[in-house]
Structure formats: C-alpha cells, structure tokens
C-alpha positions, 0 to 999 in steps of 0.5 A: 477356062472357068467352064473347063474347071466346072465341067471337070468339077461336075465329072468328079462330083458325078463319079460313083463311090468307088471312083471317088474313093480311088480318086482321093487315094490316087491324089494323095499318092501324087508327089508335091500334092499328096495329102494336103491336096487329096484331103480337102478335095475328099471333104469339099468336092466328094463330101466325105465324112472327116473320118473317111477322108482322113483315112483314105488320104493317109493311106494313099499318101503312105502307099508309095513310101515303101516302094521309094525306100526300096526301089529308088536307088535302082531308079536313080541308078538307071536315070543317072545315065542321062545328064539331064537326069543326073543334074536334076538328082544332083541339085535335088539331092543337094537341097533335100540333104541340106534341109534334111540334115539340118532337121535331124541334126537338131531334132533327131526323129522329131525333125523327120516327123516335122519335116513330114507333118508341116503341110507345105509344098516343100514338105511331105511324105515324099520329101521325108522319104527322100531324106531318109534315103539320102541320109541312109536312115533306118527304113523302119524307123523312118517309115514310123516317123513318116507315118506319124507325120502324115498323121499329123498333116492329116489332122491339120488339113482336116481342120483347115478343110472344115474352117471358114476360108478366113480361119483356114488362112489364119491357120496356115499363116500360123503354121508358116510363122511356127515354121519360121520360128523352128528355123530360128531355133535351129539356127541357135542351136546349130550356132551354139553347137559350132561355138562349142566345137570351136572353143578349146 
C-alpha cells in the first residue's frame, strides 16, 4: 500500500508546472476536499510559494460555485426521478437546512461566512452554496459571503500548512473548540429568542 502511495506521490511531484497548477485547481474544485486539501498539497507536495498556493486554491474552490447556484435546481429535478437520489436529497437537504438556518438565524451574513471559513469536512464552499440554494438567498450576496469565507479558510490552511505538525494540530483543535463555543452561543441566542416569543 505504501509503495502505491509513494509511486503516486512521485508521479505528482514529477508533473510539469502546468500539470501541478491544474492538479491544485482540480483538487480544490472537489466537494468535501476543496481548498483544505488542495492548499496543503500545493505547499507540501508541489512546493509552491504560499501566495501562489493560496491564489490557485481559492480560484479552484470558487469555480464550481456559480454553476451550482444556477444549475443545481435542474440537476436536482432530473435526479429526483429516481427514488435513491430522492431519498439522498431529502436527507442531505434536511441536514444542511438545519445547520444553515441556525447559522443565519443568529449571525446573518456572517453565519454563511463562518460556515465556509472553518476548514472542516462538513463545511466549505460547496456546503455554503447548498445552504444558499436551499434557503433561497440572494445569489450575488451569497457568492460574496462564500468568497470571503473561502479566503479566510485559505489563510487558515496556509498557516496550518507551514506550521509544524504539532502546532498544526493545536491550531485545528483550537478551531474545533472555537466552533463548539460558537454553537453554544447559538444555543443561548436561539433559546433567548424563543423565550421572548413565548413570553406574553
């Protein structure tokens, strides 16, 4: 298994410059992986300087967003003809809508930015775009929020990529604890708003 990984790594390192650029952009376009996977690869595997790595990763992460915003409703309508995809969309939309509504209810536009900016597997530009689609948010306003979130995520991942493994782990744990703190604040704000509504 390690020999396969080593061979793959050698083939990536041996790519011409244009191939490395396309690979970084391509990785950053992928759902779930996105910028958080492309940027460390650009810095640690392809040895790109940080400014080049962050520009390519941000660009790749943003490329699919307008197409998702415009075309996703047609793709959804087509795929829902099959029960398997219909069940998948119901589950995915329910989960994403719950997370997105919570953020936007408390934080507004900053909630969408935070949703994209924190570089964890369940967050990112793809999920942020799905939230904007499900909640029928203004496309231009949503794209600007997603752009800001992607830039912040890029800055975070650049620091993590250059940090020692130990410090990188400390940074990610710190972000995770910050995220938990944000969830707690959301709980308090939502509970207070419900109490005010229920109080005559």
